[in-house]
Structures are given as structure tokens and as C-alpha cells.
C-alpha positions as CSV (number, residue, x, y, z in Angstrom):
1,M,0.0,0.0,0.0
2,D,1.4,3.4,-1.0
3,D,1.2,6.7,1.0
4,Q,-1.4,8.2,-1.2
5,T,-4.9,8.7,0.3
6,V,-7.8,7.7,-1.9
7,I,-11.1,9.4,-1.4
8,R,-14.0,7.9,-3.2
9,P,-17.3,9.7,-2.2
10,M,-20.5,7.7,-2.9
11,P,-23.5,10.0,-3.0
12,G,-26.5,8.5,-1.3
13,G,-30.0,8.3,-2.7
14,R,-31.3,8.2,-6.2
15,K,-29.4,10.3,-8.8
16,P,-31.4,12.4,-11.2
17,R,-31.8,11.1,-14.6
18,N,-30.0,12.7,-17.6
19,N,-28.1,15.1,-15.5
20,G,-24.8,13.8,-16.6
21,S,-23.3,13.7,-13.1
22,R,-21.0,11.0,-12.0
23,E,-19.1,10.2,-8.9
24,P,-15.7,11.9,-8.3
25,Q,-12.8,9.8,-9.3
26,P,-9.8,9.1,-7.1
27,A,-7.0,11.6,-7.2
28,Q,-4.4,10.9,-9.9
29,S,-1.2,9.5,-8.7
30,A,1.6,12.0,-9.2
31,P,5.0,12.5,-7.8
32,R,4.9,14.8,-4.8
33,Q,6.8,15.5,-1.6
34,T,5.5,13.5,1.3
35,P,4.7,15.8,4.3
36,P,6.3,15.0,7.7
37,R,3.0,13.8,9.1
38,T,0.3,12.5,6.8
39,E,-3.2,11.8,8.0
40,H,-4.8,9.1,5.9
41,V,-8.5,8.8,5.3
42,P,-9.1,5.1,5.2
43,Q,-10.9,3.7,2.2
44,D,-13.7,1.6,3.6
45,R,-17.5,1.3,3.6
46,A,-17.8,4.4,5.6
47,Y,-17.5,6.3,2.3
48,Q,-20.5,4.5,0.9
49,N,-23.1,7.0,2.2
50,P,-26.5,5.8,3.1
51,A,-29.6,6.7,1.0
52,P,-31.1,10.0,1.9
53,H,-34.4,8.4,3.0
54,S,-32.9,5.8,5.3
55,S,-34.9,5.1,8.4
56,A,-33.8,6.8,11.6
57,P,-35.1,6.5,15.2
58,Q,-38.0,8.8,15.7
59,S,-38.4,11.4,18.4
60,A,-34.7,11.6,19.1
61,P,-33.4,14.5,21.1
62,L,-31.0,17.1,19.8
63,P,-27.6,16.0,21.1
64,P,-25.7,18.3,23.5
65,L,-23.1,20.8,22.2
66,R,-19.6,19.5,22.5
67,K,-16.1,20.3,21.3
68,R,-13.7,17.9,19.6
69,S,-10.0,18.7,19.9
70,T,-8.0,18.1,16.7
71,G,-4.9,20.2,17.3
72,S,-6.7,23.5,17.4
73,D,-8.6,25.1,20.2
74,Y,-12.0,24.0,18.8
75,E,-13.2,22.2,15.8
76,P,-16.7,20.8,15.7
77,G,-17.4,17.5,14.1
78,Y,-20.3,16.1,12.1
79,D,-21.1,13.8,15.0
80,S,-21.9,16.8,17.2
81,Y,-25.3,17.1,15.5
82,S,-26.1,13.7,14.0
83,G,-24.6,11.0,16.2
84,G,-26.7,8.0,17.2
85,N,-30.2,9.1,17.7
86,G,-29.7,12.5,16.2
87,S,-32.3,14.9,15.0
88,Q,-32.4,13.4,11.5
89,G,-35.2,11.1,12.5
90,E,-37.6,14.0,12.7
91,N,-36.0,16.2,10.1
92,P,-36.4,15.1,6.5
93,L,-34.1,17.9,5.3
94,L,-31.2,16.5,7.4
95,Q,-31.9,13.0,6.2
96,L,-31.7,14.2,2.6
97,V,-28.5,16.1,2.8
98,T,-26.7,13.6,5.1
99,P,-24.6,12.1,2.3
100,L,-23.0,15.4,1.3
101,L,-22.6,16.5,4.9
102,S,-21.0,13.2,5.9
103,F,-18.5,13.4,3.1
104,L,-17.6,17.0,4.1
105,G,-17.0,15.9,7.6
106,K,-14.5,13.3,6.4
107,I,-12.4,15.6,4.1
108,Q,-12.1,18.4,6.6
109,N,-8.8,17.2,8.0
110,T,-7.3,15.3,5.1
111,V,-4.0,16.4,3.6
112,E,-4.5,14.4,0.3
113,C,-5.9,16.4,-2.6
114,P,-8.9,14.8,-4.2
115,D,-9.9,15.4,-7.8
116,L,-11.4,18.9,-7.3
117,D,-13.1,18.8,-10.7
118,E,-14.9,15.6,-9.8
119,F,-15.8,16.8,-6.3
120,H,-17.1,20.1,-7.7
121,R,-19.4,18.3,-10.1
122,Y,-20.4,15.8,-7.4
123,A,-21.4,18.6,-5.0
124,L,-23.4,20.5,-7.7
125,D,-25.1,17.2,-8.7
126,Q,-26.1,16.5,-5.1
127,I,-27.4,20.0,-4.5
128,Q,-29.5,19.8,-7.7
129,L,-30.8,16.4,-6.6
130,Y,-31.9,17.8,-3.2
131,E,-33.5,20.8,-4.9
132,S,-35.4,18.6,-7.3
133,Q,-36.8,16.8,-4.3
134,A,-37.9,20.1,-2.7
135,W,-35.3,19.5,0.0
136,G,-37.5,16.8,1.5
137,L,-39.9,19.4,3.0
138,P,-43.5,20.3,2.2
139,G,-43.2,23.6,0.4
140,G,-39.4,23.3,0.4
141,R,-39.0,25.2,-2.9
142,E,-40.1,28.3,-1.1
143,H,-37.1,28.0,1.1
144,N,-34.7,27.3,-1.8
145,D,-32.3,30.2,-1.1
146,Y,-32.4,29.5,2.7
147,I,-31.1,26.0,2.1
148,S,-29.0,26.1,-1.1
149,Y,-27.0,29.2,-0.1
150,P,-25.8,28.0,3.3
151,L,-25.0,24.6,1.9
152,C,-22.9,26.0,-0.9
153,A,-21.2,28.4,1.6
154,L,-20.4,25.4,3.9
155,V,-18.8,23.4,1.0
156,D,-16.8,26.3,-0.2
157,E,-15.5,27.2,3.3
158,I,-14.5,23.6,4.1
159,V,-12.6,23.2,0.9
160,L,-10.9,26.6,1.0
161,N,-9.7,26.0,4.5
162,T,-7.9,22.7,3.7
163,P,-4.2,22.6,2.8
164,W,-5.0,21.5,-0.7
165,G,-8.1,23.6,-1.3
166,S,-6.6,27.0,-0.3
167,T,-4.0,26.8,-3.1
168,S,-6.5,25.5,-5.8
169,R,-8.7,27.4,-8.2
170,W,-11.8,26.6,-6.2
171,S,-12.1,30.2,-5.0
172,S,-12.7,31.3,-8.6
173,E,-15.2,28.5,-9.3
174,S,-16.9,28.1,-6.0
175,L,-20.4,26.7,-5.5
176,L,-21.6,30.2,-4.5
177,I,-20.4,31.6,-7.7
178,S,-21.9,28.8,-9.7
179,R,-25.3,29.0,-8.1
180,H,-25.7,32.4,-6.5
181,Q,-23.2,34.6,-8.2
182,E,-21.4,35.5,-4.9
183,A,-17.9,34.8,-4.0
184,W,-18.2,34.7,-0.2
185,G,-21.2,33.8,2.0
186,G,-19.9,34.8,5.4
187,E,-22.4,37.6,5.9
188,R,-25.6,36.3,4.1
189,F,-25.5,33.0,5.9
190,F,-26.0,34.6,9.3
191,S,-28.6,37.1,7.9
192,Y,-30.7,34.1,6.8
193,L,-30.2,32.5,10.2
194,D,-31.3,35.7,12.0
195,E,-34.5,35.8,10.0
196,L,-35.3,32.1,10.7
197,M,-34.7,32.5,14.4
198,K,-37.4,35.2,14.6
199,R,-40.0,32.5,13.7
200,P,-38.6,29.3,15.2
201,S,-41.8,27.3,15.5
202,S,-42.4,27.4,11.7
203,N,-38.7,26.9,10.8
204,L,-37.5,24.1,13.1
205,E,-36.1,21.9,10.2
206,L,-34.2,24.8,8.7
207,L,-32.8,25.9,12.1
208,E,-31.6,22.3,12.7
209,F,-30.0,22.4,9.3
210,Y,-28.1,25.6,10.1
211,F,-27.1,24.1,13.4
212,A,-25.6,21.2,11.5
213,C,-23.6,23.6,9.3
214,L,-22.2,25.4,12.4
215,S,-21.4,22.0,13.9
216,L,-19.4,21.0,10.9
217,G,-17.2,24.1,11.4
218,F,-18.8,26.9,9.3
219,E,-17.6,30.2,10.7
220,G,-18.1,32.8,7.9
221,K,-17.6,36.4,9.1
222,Y,-16.7,35.2,12.6
223,R,-13.4,33.7,11.3
224,R,-12.0,37.2,10.8
225,M,-13.3,38.7,14.0
226,A,-11.1,39.2,17.1
227,N,-13.6,37.4,19.4
228,G,-15.2,35.5,16.6
229,R,-14.9,32.0,18.2
230,R,-16.5,33.2,21.4
231,E,-19.4,34.9,19.6
232,L,-19.9,31.9,17.3
233,D,-20.0,29.6,20.3
234,R,-22.6,31.8,22.0
235,L,-24.7,31.9,18.8
236,R,-24.6,28.2,18.4
237,S,-25.6,27.6,22.0
238,D,-28.5,30.1,21.7
239,L,-29.6,28.2,18.5
240,Y,-29.5,24.9,20.3
241,V,-31.6,26.2,23.2
242,L,-34.1,27.8,20.8
243,I,-34.5,24.4,19.0
244,S,-34.8,22.5,22.2
245,R,-37.6,24.8,23.5
246,H,-39.8,24.1,20.4
247,R,-39.3,20.4,20.2
248,D,-41.9,18.1,21.8
249,Y,-39.5,15.4,22.8
250,E,-37.6,14.8,26.0
251,P,-33.8,14.5,25.7
252,E,-32.6,10.9,26.0
253,G,-29.9,10.0,28.5
254,L,-26.6,8.4,27.6
255,S,-27.6,5.3,29.5
256,P,-31.1,3.9,30.3
257,N,-30.2,3.7,34.0
258,W,-28.0,6.8,34.4
259,E,-30.2,8.3,37.0
260,G,-29.9,5.3,39.4
261,I,-32.4,4.7,42.2
262,S,-34.8,7.6,42.6
263,D,-34.7,9.3,46.0
264,R,-38.3,9.5,47.3
265,R,-37.3,11.3,50.5
266,I,-38.6,14.8,50.9
267,G,-37.4,17.9,52.7
268,I,-34.4,17.7,55.0
269,A,-34.4,13.9,54.8
270,R,-32.8,14.2,51.3
271,Y,-29.7,15.7,52.9
272,V,-29.7,14.3,56.5
273,P,-29.9,10.5,57.3
274,Y,-33.0,9.4,59.1
275,W,-31.0,8.1,62.1
276,V,-29.7,11.7,62.7
277,I,-33.3,13.1,62.6
278,W,-34.6,10.4,64.9
279,S,-31.6,10.9,67.3
280,F,-32.3,14.6,67.4
281,F,-35.9,14.1,68.4
282,L,-34.9,11.4,70.9
283,F,-32.5,13.8,72.6
284,L,-35.1,16.5,72.5
285,L,-37.7,14.2,74.2
286,M,-35.1,13.1,76.8
287,G,-34.3,16.8,77.5
288,V,-38.0,17.5,78.0
289,F,-38.4,14.4,80.2
290,F,-35.5,15.3,82.5
291,G,-36.7,18.9,82.6
292,F,-40.0,17.8,83.9
293,I,-38.3,15.4,86.4
294,W,-36.1,18.2,87.7
295,T,-39.1,20.6,88.1
296,I,-41.2,18.0,89.9
297,T,-38.2,17.1,92.1
298,Q,-37.8,20.8,93.2
299,K,-41.5,21.0,93.9
300,S,-41.5,17.7,95.9
301,D,-38.5,18.9,98.0
302,Q,-40.5,21.9,99.1
303,L,-43.5,19.8,99.9
304,M,-41.4,17.4,101.9
305,E,-39.9,20.2,104.0
306,Q,-43.3,21.5,104.8
307,Y,-44.5,18.0,105.7
308,I,-41.6,17.5,108.1
309,K,-42.2,20.9,109.8
310,I,-45.8,19.8,110.6
311,G,-44.5,17.2,113.0
312,N,-42.3,19.7,114.8
313,T,-45.1,22.2,115.6
314,A,-45.1,23.4,119.1
315,E,-47.8,22.1,121.5
316,V,-50.9,24.2,121.9
317,D,-52.3,24.8,125.4
318,V,-56.0,23.9,125.7
319,T,-58.1,25.0,128.6
320,P,-60.1,22.1,130.0
321,V,-63.9,22.5,129.7
322,N,-64.8,20.0,132.4
323,I,-63.4,21.5,135.6
324,D,-64.9,18.8,137.8
325,R,-62.9,16.2,136.0
326,L,-59.7,17.9,136.8
327,L,-60.5,17.8,140.5
328,T,-60.6,14.0,140.5
329,P,-57.6,12.6,142.4
330,L,-54.9,11.1,140.1
331,I,-54.0,7.6,140.9
332,V,-50.3,7.2,140.8
333,E,-49.2,3.8,139.5
334,P,-45.8,2.4,140.4
335,D,-43.1,2.8,137.7
336,L,-42.7,-0.6,136.1
337,M,-40.2,0.5,133.5
338,P,-36.9,-1.3,133.6
339,E,-33.7,0.6,134.3
340,Q,-32.6,2.7,131.3
341,L,-29.4,1.7,129.4
342,D,-26.3,3.9,129.7
343,Y,-25.2,4.2,126.1
344,F,-22.4,6.5,127.1
345,A,-20.8,3.8,129.2
346,L,-21.5,1.3,126.4
347,L,-20.0,3.2,123.5
348,E,-17.4,5.6,124.8
349,P,-14.8,2.9,125.4
350,V,-14.7,2.0,121.6
351,L,-15.1,5.6,120.3
352,V,-12.4,7.4,122.3
353,E,-10.4,8.6,119.3
354,E,-13.4,9.6,117.2
355,L,-15.0,11.5,120.1
356,E,-11.8,13.4,120.6
357,V,-11.4,14.6,117.0
358,G,-15.2,15.2,116.6
359,T,-15.9,12.6,114.0
360,V,-18.5,11.1,116.4
361,E,-20.7,12.9,118.9
362,L,-23.0,11.4,121.6
363,I,-26.0,13.5,122.7
364,D,-28.3,12.6,125.5
365,E,-31.9,13.7,124.7
366,G,-33.7,12.2,127.7
367,N,-35.4,9.1,126.4
368,Q,-32.9,8.5,123.7
369,V,-29.3,9.0,122.8
370,R,-28.2,10.5,119.4
371,L,-25.0,9.2,117.9
372,R,-23.9,11.7,115.3
373,L,-21.5,10.8,112.5
374,R,-20.0,13.9,110.9
375,H,-17.1,13.9,108.5
376,T,-16.4,15.1,105.0
377,G,-14.9,11.8,104.0
378,L,-17.8,9.7,105.3
379,F,-19.3,9.4,101.8
380,P,-17.8,10.3,98.4
381,S,-19.3,13.5,96.9
382,G,-22.7,12.8,95.4
383,Q,-22.6,9.1,96.3
384,A,-24.3,6.9,99.0
385,Y,-21.8,4.1,99.6
386,L,-19.9,4.3,102.8
387,S,-16.1,5.0,102.6
388,E,-13.9,2.0,103.5
389,A,-12.1,4.1,106.1
390,F,-15.3,4.5,108.1
391,T,-16.7,1.0,107.8
392,P,-14.8,-0.3,110.8
393,L,-16.2,2.5,112.9
394,I,-19.8,1.5,112.2
395,E,-19.0,-2.1,112.8
396,R,-17.6,-1.3,116.2
397,V,-20.8,0.5,117.1
398,G,-22.9,-2.4,115.9
399,T,-20.8,-4.9,117.9
400,Q,-21.4,-2.9,121.1
401,L,-25.2,-2.6,120.4
402,K,-25.5,-6.4,119.9
403,G,-27.8,-7.9,122.5
404,V,-29.4,-4.6,123.5
405,G,-32.6,-5.4,121.6
406,K,-33.8,-1.8,121.3
407,P,-35.2,-0.5,118.0
408,L,-32.8,1.8,116.1
409,I,-33.4,4.7,113.7
410,V,-30.8,5.8,111.2
411,E,-31.3,9.3,109.8
412,G,-29.5,10.8,106.8
413,H,-29.1,14.6,106.5
414,S,-27.8,16.8,103.7
415,D,-27.3,20.5,102.9
416,N,-29.6,22.7,100.8
417,V,-27.6,22.5,97.6
418,P,-29.9,20.8,95.1
419,I,-28.7,17.6,93.5
420,F,-30.1,16.1,90.3
421,S,-28.8,12.8,88.8
422,A,-30.3,9.7,87.3
423,R,-29.7,7.7,90.5
424,Y,-30.5,10.4,93.1
425,P,-33.0,12.9,91.7
426,S,-33.1,14.9,95.0
427,N,-31.4,15.4,98.4
428,W,-34.2,13.3,99.9
429,A,-33.2,10.3,97.9
430,L,-29.5,10.8,98.5
431,S,-29.9,11.2,102.3
432,Q,-32.2,8.1,102.4
433,A,-29.6,6.1,100.5
434,R,-26.8,7.2,102.8
435,A,-28.8,6.2,105.9
436,Q,-29.5,2.9,104.2
437,S,-25.8,2.2,103.8
438,V,-25.0,2.9,107.4
439,G,-28.0,0.8,108.5
440,E,-26.8,-2.2,106.5
441,V,-23.4,-2.2,108.1
442,L,-25.1,-2.0,111.6
443,L,-27.4,-4.9,110.8
444,S,-24.5,-7.0,109.8
445,Q,-23.2,-6.9,113.4
446,L,-26.6,-7.1,115.2
447,E,-28.6,-10.1,116.1
448,E,-31.6,-11.1,114.0
449,G,-34.9,-9.6,114.7
450,V,-33.7,-6.1,115.6
451,I,-35.9,-3.4,114.3
452,L,-34.0,-0.8,112.3
453,R,-35.6,2.1,110.4
454,V,-33.9,4.4,108.0
455,E,-35.1,7.9,107.1
456,G,-33.9,10.6,104.7
457,K,-34.3,14.1,106.1
458,A,-32.5,16.0,103.4
459,S,-32.0,19.6,104.5
460,S,-35.1,19.8,106.7
461,E,-33.2,19.7,110.0
462,P,-30.1,21.7,109.6
463,L,-27.7,22.2,112.6
464,V,-26.6,25.6,111.3
465,E,-27.6,27.9,108.5
466,N,-26.6,26.7,105.1
467,N,-24.8,30.0,104.3
468,S,-21.2,28.8,103.8
469,N,-19.3,25.8,102.7
470,R,-18.2,25.1,106.3
471,N,-21.8,25.2,107.6
472,R,-23.0,23.0,104.8
473,A,-20.3,20.5,105.6
474,L,-21.6,20.4,109.2
475,N,-25.2,19.8,108.1
476,R,-24.1,16.8,106.0
477,R,-24.3,13.9,108.5
478,V,-25.8,10.6,109.6
479,E,-27.4,10.1,113.0
480,I,-28.2,6.9,114.9
481,L,-31.1,7.3,117.4
482,L,-30.8,4.8,120.4
483,R,-33.9,4.3,122.6
484,K,-33.1,4.0,126.3
């Protein structure tokens, strides 16, 4: 195979009879200098153009605008308007002129020189053929100039901008000169286009044809302008948008499943996962719940303090109504009570050190003795379990009380600083739990059957005012009431 590129255009469709046209012949072999880089146009079936009335998919969308890089900044290709399911299926004009447009798209970048005389006759024959068929449109003859002129201008510009066409005599025998007696169509092409764009609904086929010409690289007057490429791109984009607005079809995707699974979520759920939303509402409900618990606890603490104060009300003197009854002699019965226990003598021997430092205090209250445990390390802050350092102290007290057989009362006291936790919602619950811890250690040393009651007093019975840290520490205590 030699280095010569053979171009053999095959016009599609039925040729007119008795017009004397024939296919362009291959370029004649002649000695020439081979360029450093030769681009070959393969000779294959792609040059055998389909018939102008070949079937095409119906209702196909106008393809998107795109740029094809071929060494320059921008060079549109024929596939940018007719690829795959292009608009030819709905446009009989594009179907008819496809053979010529397809051949033009193939010779744009070739460096081999075809037989220009043959190609000139071939192009004229094709245009005459299309014109004889009224351009495939009802009333197409009325638009003859609007179609023939831009088609001739496109062929001339493509040929004259090739390495071999620019040095040929095509410029003096162009299609525009042959059919329209004009040498350059760079202005009139866009004048026709402006007129058609004013009535897009009635000129859709023509507008798509002009879009195809622009897609194949026609530039006209914009080729010589400073910002011509930018202005031409804007015009082509506007034309595409105009055509799309007046077509009844929906654009087809590149893939039948390109959209994936449709998202049926609405509102904020489209951007935030459901578990985040549910977690937010859960935390909100928990906040409301604990807020109510805290409010109820504060109210209940106030009610409990009032309830405790009821039992401490001073006695009221009542004047007897029946005076005679008061004059009745009172029969004095002998005291049958057994001798009272001396808890001081019982407990002081085992609490000498604690009594000296003030950790333990014994108070005689007549019919009972109060053993007061008061130390900042008795319980951890905010907790109810007894510190290990003070457990032996409670065990010694329990050992000494073993065998006494008297009922015991263990009271827990706190300061007035509110506490709010999941385990101890109030000072009442905390003081009750601390009294329970001391009571359990006592019961572990006492005999079975001893009655022991625990009570939580919170801050209802303070020793001193809760107006300083020192005073509040004094009010935090546990007391054991011993009946004599």
C-alpha cells in the first residue's frame, strides 16, 4: 500500500436522470513530496453514504453541544449534530443532505488532494438532486435560497480551509459563484439565520440544518473577528436552546439507568440521614423528660420540707372544759419501766479517738441518745456508699449494740444544695440512700430480729444555717437514734 490517500465519495440516494453527473474519481497518482505527518483517510465502507431516505429513530433529542480537539482550540465535528439518535429522525431535510454533509466531515482534516473537478461536479449534482426533491420538505421550494445558499457556503469554506483547497482554483469556481453569483457567503449565511430565528416554530427543520452547518465548522464572518470564536459559540448555544424549546421530545440519557435509584425522600431527609433526625428528636424528648423530672423534684422537695415541719409544731395549750374532772384525784401507779441503758458507758470505750477529733458525737436527749457521725470523708461526693475508712467505725458501734434489743433509727441529713442525677433525683433520695448504707453495716453486726428504720431528712433539720461551705459540711451527717 502506498502513501497516497484515496477518497471515493459515494452519493446517497437516487441520482437524477439525464443530468450527466458522476461520482468523483480518485485523485491521480503524481510524484509529490510527502509531508512530515500524513493523515490518511481510510478507504472503507464508511465512504458509501446511506440513502437520503434511510430510516432513523423517531423522536430523538437534539444532542448536546460538544467540542472535539484536533490540534486547534476548537473544531466541531459532524457527529456533534447527527450522532446516534440525532435529530435526522424527525428532520427530512437533514436526512436528505446527510450524504453530502457526511462526506464534508471526512475531508475536513485530510491532507490528500482529491480530484477537485470531480468533487465540484459531485457537490453540484447533489445540491441539484436535493433541490429537485424540494429539500424533502413540504413547500421546500419556497425556502430554496435559505437552504441552497448556506449549503454552498459550507462546502466552499470547508474546501478553501484545507491545505490543498486553499491553493487551488476553487475560489474562482466556488459553488456560491456557480449557483448564487457570490464569492463569499460569510455575511448572508447569518442574515438568513437571524430571519429564521425570529420564527422558530415554523422553521425548526431549517434551524436544525443551520445548526448542523455550524457543527461542521462553518464560521463565515466570525473567522476574521477578534472574538469570533466566542461569539460563534454563543450563537450556536443560543440556537441549540431555541431548537430544544420548540421540540416536543424529552432528551434521552446516555444510559437507560444513568439516574440510578430515585430518591423518594422529601425535605431535609434528602440531605440528612433518618437516624440523625430520629436521634435529634430522641434527645429532645429526653431533655423535656429530664426537665419535667427536675421541676417535679424541686416542687416535691419543698412539699417534703413543709411536711416535716408539721411534726415539729409546738404544743398548743388547751383550757379544760370539764373542771370537775380535773379535781378527780390522780391515781399514781408504780413505775414498772426497767432501768434505762447507759449508752455513754457502752459506746465511749470504743469511740475514744473519734470522740476526741469530733468525728462522732454522743448527745443525750432524755429518752434517747443520738450518735452523730459527721465527717467530709464519710461518703464520696454525690454518692451513697460508705467509705472504706469509716466502715470499721460503724462495725464497732454495731458490735457494742449487739444484744441490746432496742429499735434503732438511722437518719440521713444533707445540705440545701440541690442535686439532680439519674440515680438520686433529689437530696431526699440521697440522704435516704446514705442512711440505708449505714443501716446495712449495723445490721451485719446485730442479732436477728432487731428493728432498724432508715429515714432521709435532706436539709429539713439543719444544725446551722446553710450559708457557707463550712456550715453546709456540718449539716451533711448521719445520725443513729438509740432508745433507752
